[in-house]
C-alpha positions as CSV (number, residue, x, y, z in Angstrom):
1,X,7.1,1.9,-10.9
2,X,8.0,3.7,-7.6
3,X,10.5,2.9,-4.9
4,X,11.6,-0.7,-4.2
5,X,11.0,-2.3,-0.9
6,X,14.6,-1.8,0.3
7,X,14.5,1.9,-0.6
8,X,11.1,2.4,1.1
9,X,12.3,0.7,4.3
10,X,15.4,2.9,4.3
11,X,13.4,6.1,4.0
12,X,11.0,5.1,6.7
13,X,13.9,4.1,9.0
14,X,15.5,7.5,8.4
15,X,12.2,9.3,9.2
16,X,11.7,7.3,12.3
17,X,15.2,7.9,13.6
18,X,14.8,11.6,13.0
19,X,11.6,11.7,14.9
20,X,13.2,9.8,17.8
21,X,16.2,12.1,18.1
22,X,15.9,15.6,16.6
23,X,18.6,17.1,18.8
24,X,21.1,17.7,16.0
25,X,18.6,19.6,13.9
26,X,17.2,21.6,16.8
27,X,20.6,22.4,18.0
28,X,21.7,23.7,14.6
29,X,18.5,25.6,14.2
30,X,19.0,27.3,17.5
31,X,22.4,28.6,16.3
32,X,21.4,29.3,12.7
33,X,17.8,30.7,12.9
34,X,17.4,33.7,10.8
35,X,16.4,37.1,12.3
36,X,12.8,36.6,11.1
37,X,10.7,33.6,11.7
38,X,11.0,31.2,14.6
39,X,13.3,28.4,15.6
40,X,10.5,25.8,15.6
41,X,9.7,26.2,11.9
42,X,13.4,26.5,11.0
43,X,14.2,23.3,12.9
44,X,11.3,21.4,11.3
45,X,12.4,22.4,7.8
46,X,16.0,21.7,8.6
47,X,15.2,18.2,9.9
48,X,13.0,17.4,7.0
49,X,15.6,18.5,4.5
50,X,18.3,16.6,6.3
51,X,16.3,13.3,6.1
52,X,15.3,13.7,2.5
53,X,18.7,14.9,1.4
54,X,20.3,11.9,3.2
55,X,18.0,9.5,1.5
56,X,18.4,11.0,-2.0
57,X,22.2,10.9,-1.6
58,X,22.1,7.2,-0.5
59,X,19.7,6.4,-3.3
60,X,22.0,7.9,-5.9
61,X,25.1,6.2,-4.6
62,X,23.3,2.8,-4.5
63,X,21.6,3.1,-7.9
64,X,24.0,5.3,-9.8
65,X,21.2,7.7,-10.8
66,X,18.7,10.1,-9.3
67,X,15.2,8.9,-8.5
68,X,12.8,9.0,-11.5
69,X,9.4,10.8,-11.3
70,X,7.5,7.8,-9.8
71,X,10.2,7.2,-7.2
72,X,10.3,10.9,-6.3
73,X,6.5,10.9,-5.9
74,X,6.9,7.9,-3.5
75,X,9.6,9.7,-1.5
76,X,7.4,12.7,-1.1
77,X,4.3,10.7,-0.3
78,X,6.2,8.7,2.4
79,X,7.8,11.8,3.9
80,X,4.5,13.7,3.9
81,X,2.9,10.9,5.9
82,X,5.6,11.1,8.5
83,X,5.9,14.9,8.7
84,X,3.5,15.3,11.7
85,X,5.7,13.0,13.7
86,X,8.8,15.1,12.8
87,X,7.1,18.3,13.8
88,X,5.9,16.9,17.1
89,X,9.4,15.6,17.8
90,X,10.9,19.0,17.1
91,X,8.4,20.8,19.3
92,X,8.9,18.4,22.1
93,X,12.7,18.7,21.9
94,X,12.5,22.5,21.9
95,X,10.2,22.5,24.9
96,X,12.8,20.5,26.8
97,X,15.4,23.2,26.5
């Protein structure tokens, strides 16, 4: 059946907000980046995980359960469509430092 309209709008709003202001994730990544790899990839992964984790937590509190297979597929599909904007926002934020 997939995500309901309210859930879909919430996830899209979280993704848009993260793309508008990635400072928290880039700041954390700068302090936490592992010895290997680079801060850009780490910040991108951290921001993506923060958004999806926040949505999943909110979904579970609101519905009293974890998303089913169809709902999870919708979450991933929506997130995947917005990932280029998140990466671009992270790169822009890191270039500003």
